[in-house]
C-alpha positions in Angstrom: 21.2 20.2 22.9 22.5 16.7 23.6 21.6 15.8 27.2 24.4 13.8 29.2 23.6 10.4 30.5 24.2 11.7 34.1 21.6 14.4 33.6 19.1 11.8 32.3 19.6 9.6 35.2 19.4 12.6 37.7 16.0 13.4 36.1 14.9 9.8 36.5 16.0 9.7 40.0 13.9 12.8 41.0 10.8 11.2 39.2 11.2 8.1 41.1 11.8 9.8 44.4 8.2 11.4 43.9 6.6 8.1 42.8 7.9 5.5 45.2 5.7 4.9 48.3 8.2 6.1 51.2 7.7 5.5 54.7 8.8 8.4 56.9 9.6 8.2 60.6 7.4 10.3 62.9 9.9 13.1 62.9 9.2 13.5 59.1 12.6 12.0 58.1 13.0 9.0 55.7 14.4 5.9 57.1 17.9 4.8 56.0 16.5 1.5 54.8 13.9 3.2 52.5 16.5 5.5 51.1 18.8 2.5 50.3 15.8 0.8 48.7 15.1 3.9 46.5 18.8 4.0 45.4 18.5 0.3 44.4 15.3 0.9 42.6 16.7 3.7 40.7 19.9 1.7 39.8 17.8 -1.1 38.6 15.9 1.1 36.2 19.0 2.6 34.9 20.3 -0.9 33.9 17.0 -1.6 32.3 17.1 1.7 30.3 20.6 0.8 29.1 19.4 -2.7 27.9 21.2 -4.7 30.7 18.1 -6.7 31.7 19.8 -9.3 33.5 21.5 -6.9 36.1 18.2 -4.8 36.3 16.2 -8.1 37.2 18.9 -9.1 39.6 18.5 -5.8 41.5 14.6 -5.9 41.4 14.7 -9.4 42.7 16.8 -8.3 45.6 14.4 -5.5 46.3 11.4 -7.9 46.4 13.2 -10.2 48.8 13.4 -7.5 51.1 9.9 -6.3 50.7 7.2 -8.4 49.0 4.9 -5.3 49.1 7.0 -3.3 46.8 4.6 -3.2 43.8 6.8 -0.8 41.7 9.6 -3.4 41.8 7.2 -6.1 41.1 5.7 -4.1 38.2 9.3 -3.3 36.6 10.3 -6.8 37.0 7.2 -8.1 35.2 8.1 -5.7 32.2 11.5 -7.2 32.0 10.1 -10.8 32.0 7.6 -9.9 29.4 10.3 -8.5 27.3 12.1 -11.6 27.5 8.8 -13.7 26.7 8.8 -15.2 30.1 5.0 -14.8 30.2 4.3 -17.0 33.2 6.7 -15.2 35.5 5.5 -11.8 34.0 1.8 -12.7 34.7 2.6 -13.5 38.4 4.4 -10.4 39.0 1.8 -8.2 37.2 -0.9 -9.8 39.4 1.2 -9.1 42.5 1.7 -5.4 41.5 -2.0 -4.8 40.6 -3.1 -6.7 43.9 -0.9 -4.5 46.0 -1.9 -1.2 44.4 -5.5 -1.9 42.8 -5.9 2.0 42.2 -3.0 2.0 39.7 -4.5 1.8 36.2 -1.3 1.4 34.5 -0.7 -1.9 36.5 -4.1 -3.1 35.4 -3.5 -2.2 31.6 -0.4 -4.0 31.8 -1.8 -7.0 33.5 -4.4 -7.0 30.8 -1.8 -7.1 28.2 -0.2 -10.1 29.8 -3.5 -11.9 30.1 -3.8 -11.4 26.3 -0.5 -12.8 25.7 -1.7 -15.9 27.5 -5.0 -16.1 25.7 -6.9 -15.1 29.0 -9.2 -12.8 27.3 -12.2 -13.0 29.9 -9.7 -12.1 32.7 -8.5 -9.0 30.6 -12.1 -8.0 30.0 -12.7 -7.9 33.6 -9.8 -5.5 34.2 -11.1 -3.2 31.6 -14.5 -3.3 33.0 -12.9 -1.9 36.2 -10.9 0.6 34.2 -14.1 1.9 32.5 -15.8 2.1 36.1 -12.8 4.0 37.4 -12.5 6.4 34.2 -15.9 6.5 32.4 -14.8 9.2 30.1 -11.8 7.3 28.6 -13.2 6.0 25.2 -10.2 3.8 24.5 -11.1 1.6 27.6 -14.4 0.8 26.1 -13.1 -0.4 22.8 -10.5 -2.4 24.7 -13.0 -4.0 26.9 -15.3 -4.7 24.0 -12.4 -6.2 22.0 -11.4 -8.5 24.9 -15.1 -9.6 25.3 -15.3 -10.5 21.7 -12.0 -12.6 21.9 -13.5 -14.4 24.9 -16.5 -15.4 22.9 -18.9 -12.9 24.5 -20.2 -10.8 21.4 -23.4 -9.8 23.0 -21.7 -8.2 26.2 -19.4 -6.5 23.7 -22.4 -4.9 22.0 -23.8 -3.8 25.2 -20.3 -2.0 26.0 -20.5 -0.3 22.6 -24.2 0.8 23.3 -23.0 2.2 26.6 -20.3 4.1 24.9 -22.7 5.4 22.2 -25.0 6.7 25.0 -22.1 8.9 26.1 -20.7 10.1 22.9 -23.5 9.6 20.3 -23.4 7.9 17.0 -19.9 7.6 15.8 -18.3 6.1 12.6 -15.8 3.7 14.4 -18.6 2.5 16.9 -21.1 1.9 14.0 -18.6 0.0 12.1 -17.8 -2.3 14.9 -21.3 -2.9 15.7 -22.0 -3.5 12.2 -19.1 -6.1 12.0 -20.4 -7.8 15.0 -24.0 -8.2 13.9 -22.9 -9.4 10.5 -20.5 -11.9 12.1 -23.3 -13.2 14.1 -25.7 -13.5 11.2 -28.0 -10.6 12.1 -28.0 -8.9 8.9 -31.1 -6.7 9.7 -29.3 -5.1 12.6 -26.1 -4.9 10.6 -28.1 -3.0 8.0 -29.7 -0.7 10.6 -26.4 0.3 12.0 -25.2 1.7 8.7 -28.7 3.2 8.1 -28.5 5.1 11.4 -24.9 6.3 10.6 -26.1 7.5 7.2 -29.0 9.3 8.7 -26.7 10.9 11.3 -24.4 12.2 8.7 -26.4 12.6 5.6 -23.8 14.6 3.8 -21.1 12.1 4.2 -21.1 9.9 1.1 -18.5 7.6 2.4 -21.1 6.1 4.7 -23.5 5.8 1.9 -20.7 3.9 0.0 -20.5 1.5 3.0 -24.2 1.1 2.9 -24.1 0.5 -0.9 -21.3 -2.1 -0.5 -23.2 -3.9 2.2 -26.2 -4.2 -0.1 -24.1 -5.7 -2.9 -22.5 -8.1 -0.4 -26.0 -9.2 0.4 -26.9 -9.3 -3.3 -29.6 -6.6 -2.7 -29.0 -5.0 -6.0 -32.0 -2.6 -6.0 -31.0 -1.3 -2.7 -27.4 -0.8 -4.0 -28.6 1.1 -7.0 -30.9 3.4 -5.0 -28.0 4.3 -2.6 -25.5 4.9 -5.4 -28.2 7.1 -7.1 -28.5 8.9 -3.8 -24.7 9.4 -3.7 -24.7 11.1 -7.1 -27.7 13.4 -6.1 -25.5 14.3 -3.2 -22.2 14.7 -5.1 -22.7 14.6 -9.0 -18.9 14.2 -9.3 -18.6 11.1 -7.3 -17.0 8.8 -9.8 -17.0 5.7 -7.7 -20.7 5.7 -7.6 -21.0 6.2 -11.3 -18.7 3.4 -12.1 -20.5 1.3 -9.5 -23.8 2.0 -11.2 -22.3 1.0 -14.6 -21.0 -2.3 -13.3 -24.2 -3.2 -11.8 -26.4 -2.2 -14.8 -24.5 -4.2 -17.3 -22.7 -7.2 -15.9 -24.6 -9.8 -18.0 -24.7 -8.0 -21.2 -20.9 -8.4 -21.7 -17.9 -6.1 -21.9 -19.0 -4.1 -24.9 -22.3 -3.0 -23.1 -20.3 -2.1 -20.0 -18.0 0.0 -21.9 -20.7 1.9 -23.7 -22.4 2.4 -20.4 -19.3 4.5 -19.4 -19.8 7.0 -22.2 -21.6 9.6 -20.0 -18.8 9.2 -17.3 -15.9 9.6 -19.8 -17.6 12.7 -21.6 -17.8 14.4 -18.1 -14.8 16.7 -17.9 -15.3 16.8 -14.2 -14.5 13.3 -13.5 -10.8 12.5 -12.8 -8.9 11.3 -15.8 -7.0 8.6 -13.7 -10.3 7.4 -12.4 -11.7 6.8 -15.9 -8.4 5.0 -16.9 -8.6 2.7 -13.9 -12.0 1.4 -14.8 -11.0 0.1 -18.3 -7.3 -1.1 -17.5 -8.6 -4.6 -16.7 -10.3 -4.8 -20.1 -7.2 -3.4 -21.8 -5.3 -6.3 -20.3 -8.0 -8.7 -21.2 -8.0 -7.5 -24.8 -4.2 -7.8 -25.0 -4.1 -11.4 -23.6 -6.8 -12.6 -25.8 -6.1 -10.6 -29.0 -9.8 -9.6 -29.0 -10.2 -7.1 -31.7 -13.7 -6.2 -31.2 -13.0 -5.4 -27.4 -9.9 -3.5 -28.4 -11.8 -1.4 -30.8 -14.5 -0.7 -28.3 -11.8 0.5 -25.8 -10.2 2.6 -28.6 -13.4 4.4 -29.0 -13.4 5.4 -25.4 -9.9 6.3 -25.4 -10.7 8.7 -28.3 -13.3 10.3 -26.2 -10.4 10.9 -23.6 -8.6 12.4 -26.4 -11.3 15.1 -26.7 -12.0 15.6 -23.2 -8.6 15.5 -21.7 -6.4 17.0 -24.6 -2.6 16.9 -24.3 -2.3 14.3 -21.7 0.7 11.8 -22.1 -1.1 8.9 -20.6 -4.0 9.4 -23.0 -1.7 9.3 -25.9 0.1 6.2 -24.6 -3.3 4.5 -24.1 -4.5 5.3 -27.6 -1.0 4.0 -28.8 -1.6 0.7 -27.1 -5.0 0.2 -28.4 -4.1 1.2 -32.0 -1.2 -1.3 -31.7 -3.7 -4.0 -30.5 -6.1 -3.2 -33.4 -3.0 -3.6 -35.9 -2.8 0.2 -36.8 0.9 0.2 -36.1 1.8 3.4 -38.0 -0.9 5.4 -36.0 0.2 3.8 -32.9 3.8 5.0 -33.5 2.6 8.5 -34.0 0.7 8.4 -30.6 3.8 7.3 -28.8 5.7 10.1 -30.2 3.1 12.5 -29.0 3.1 10.8 -25.5 7.0 11.2 -25.3 6.9 14.8 -26.3 4.4 15.4 -23.5 6.3 13.3 -20.8 9.5 11.9 -21.5 10.0 10.1 -18.1 8.1 6.7 -18.9 10.8 4.2 -20.5 8.1 1.8 -21.4 6.7 4.1 -23.8 9.9 4.7 -25.5 10.6 1.0 -25.7 7.3 0.5 -27.5 8.0 3.1 -29.9 11.3 1.5 -30.5 9.7 -1.8 -31.4 7.1 -0.3 -33.5 9.7 1.5 -35.4 11.4 -1.8 -36.3 8.1 -3.4 -37.2 7.2 -0.6 -39.5 10.7 -0.3 -40.9 10.9 3.3 -39.9 14.6 3.3 -39.0 15.1 7.0 -39.3 12.7 7.5 -36.3 14.4 4.5 -34.5 17.9 6.1 -34.7 16.4 9.6 -33.9 14.6 8.6 -30.9 17.3 6.0 -29.5 19.7 9.0 -29.6 17.4 11.2 -27.6 16.8 8.2 -25.1 20.5 7.6 -24.5 20.7 10.9 -22.5 17.6 10.1 -20.6 18.1 6.4 -20.0 21.9 5.8 -20.1 21.8 2.5 -18.2 19.0 0.9 -20.4 20.4 -2.0 -22.6 17.5 -1.9 -25.1 18.3 1.8 -26.0 21.7 1.0 -27.3 20.6 -2.2 -28.8 17.7 -0.5 -30.9 20.1 2.3 -31.8 22.7 -0.1 -33.1 20.0 -2.0 -34.9 18.6 1.2 -36.4 22.0 2.2 -37.8 22.6 -1.2 -39.1 19.4 -1.3 -40.9 20.4 1.8 -42.6 23.8 0.2 -43.4 25.6 2.8 -41.3 27.7 0.1 -39.6 30.3 2.6 -38.3 27.8 3.9 -35.9 25.8 0.6 -35.5 28.5 -1.5 -34.4 29.8 0.5 -31.5 26.1 0.7 -30.0 25.8 -3.0 -30.3 29.2 -3.5 -28.6 28.0 -1.1 -25.7 24.7 -3.2 -25.5 26.9 -6.3 -25.2 28.8 -4.8 -22.3 25.6 -4.0 -20.5 23.9 -7.5 -20.8 25.5 -8.6 -17.6 24.6 -12.1 -16.7 21.5 -12.3 -18.9 22.7 -15.3 -21.3 19.7 -15.1 -23.5 20.0 -11.4 -24.2 23.7 -11.7 -24.7 23.1 -14.2 -27.4 20.7 -12.0 -29.1 23.0 -9.0 -29.0 25.9 -11.2 -30.1 23.8 -12.5 -33.2 23.1 -9.0 -34.3 26.5 -7.9 -33.6 28.0 -10.8 -35.7 25.6 -9.9 -38.5 26.7 -6.3 -38.5 30.3 -7.1 -38.5 29.8 -9.6 -41.3 28.1 -7.1 -43.6 30.4 -4.4 -42.7 33.3 -6.4 -44.0 31.7 -7.2 -47.5 33.8 -4.5 -49.2 32.7 -4.1 -52.9 30.3 -7.0 -52.7 26.7 -6.8 -53.6 24.7 -6.5 -50.5 21.0 -7.5 -50.0 20.5 -5.3 -46.9 20.9 -6.0 -43.1 18.6 -9.0 -42.5 15.4 -8.8 -40.4 16.1 -9.8 -36.8 14.1 -10.4 -33.7 13.8 -8.1 -30.7 16.2 -8.6 -28.0 13.6 -10.3 -25.9 10.3 -11.1 -27.7 7.2 -9.6 -26.0 3.6 -10.2 -26.2 1.7 -8.6 -28.9 0.3 -5.7 -26.6 3.8 -4.5 -25.6 4.7 -2.8 -22.2 3.2 0.7 -22.7 -0.2 0.0 -21.0 1.5 -1.7 -18.1 3.4 1.4 -17.3 0.5 3.5 -17.9 -1.2 1.3 -14.9 1.5 1.8 -12.6 1.5 5.6 -13.2 -2.2 5.8 -12.7 -2.0 4.0 -9.5 0.4 6.4 -8.0 3.7 4.7 -8.2 5.8 6.9 -10.3 8.8 4.8 -11.8 10.7 8.0 -12.6 13.3 7.9 -15.5 14.8 4.6 -14.6 18.4 4.9 -13.7 19.0 1.2 -13.4 19.3 -1.5 -16.0 16.1 -2.6 -17.5 14.7 -6.1 -17.0 16.4 -7.3 -20.1 19.8 -6.6 -18.7 19.3 -8.2 -15.2 
């Protein structure tokens, strides 16, 4: 049901009639002046709600000229000035409203906001001290009070405020975090540690708090302390992968990448540990192996990937990971087969398809190239490289009648990418040349570069990383990067 504007303003008027301080005559009737002032106030708020701040301000100024003690008008006019970034005017009027009606908490909170805008943090803190005194059960007021004290350069007083609140509500995560941060910022690492220890003791089953403590120890380079906490986490929750991996990274940083990867064996052999968590741990080293062509590192990674094959069978991302690592170790035929398996399990990741296309070209498996590009056309009709590789595959088989139309389609899809267009034109020209050699001896369609040469590692592991981190790229209805 849509409420009419008239109804909304009638409701506003009723509310304001209840809120405004009205002076009655001795016989109980409202004075005519007060009634007119109320009407003017309601009219001003109507214009403010409609976004006509200039007209609203004009009416509120008129009210204040009639009655300097009209705190409601001063407050509303201050709000308008604040919206217009007239901070000095807003501050004067907000102080006026709060001074006339010191019991009104909303006036004080608004005045504190204006003080904050003007970097008057000590003044804002004093207001929240008054608010806490008036409403000691409102936790938010304590947090705001402490915040303004910190901003005013009074962290000791802020800690006292937190202690006061803790006395009312007990040990609480938010309080402990803030006290820890203040102690740490002031250089008192012992008290910073104590805050986290108290939090962990109060909630011994909460491993998140233990992770906070372990992280603090690592920050302080207290490695024995961090290891002890991580071991306690594992005792509390044997499936806490974060603690397992943290222990592994602590135990073998100086021994090198190979030692670190070997330390991951027990975790990778544990079927209860999440597959994505396992893959996240080794992705940086997959990147490193790809960037440096480190065959030894790639083979050690491949060993771990083989463990994943056994522990997490029939997983597309495991097949793709194995394909990437086999590619890095030069085992292209085996890599091609793992990409085929990945696609059979999950056909939505285009980069795996594209890696398969490239490997099919490199291994001269043009039958597979044609077969998989035909399938990909239905799934990724807007990807330039699908048509390029399809045309390339047919032409390598000397089936120019099918290859040339695919290359022509790829040419149409290259858009403004001049480099890609030149590549496609080259292959199209060669295809047309060889198709026109009727009756002449042909040596076969020549080898050609990919539409855009890629690094040795290909794109499969990149997409795998995106997948693992939770950003699902879907089936890619837009043009690929080669056709931009």
